[in-house]
C-alpha positions, 0 to 999 in steps of 0.5 A: 717279741722283746716288747712282750718280755722275751729275751731273743737269740738268733739261732746259729750253726755250729760254725757261728753262721746264721741258721737259715731254714729251707724257706730262707727264714731265720729262726729266733729263739725267744725265752719268755721265762714262766708264761702266765697266760699261754693262750694270750701269748699265743694270740699275740704271737699269731697277730704279729707280722713276720712270725711264720710259726712260733712253736706253741702248740696249745689245745692239741693234746692232753698228755706229753711224754718228756724223756731225758737221759735220766728219766721219763715224765708224763705231763697231763693237762688239768 
């Protein structure tokens, strides 16, 4: 994923040990910054060996509700 421009951090538990999923996988948090072509990145990640899931959910909805302790934002697709 670094070759695609991501900065990678392995997810850790609060005690500093590696976070391991129920399926005994590690989770890598990948920061791509602002993504210019989401469909292209999704396709590239889908083709990579070893990536079980990537957390990019394209084409699944036309609206997202984002809530924080300050406000609620509704994001709609164009």
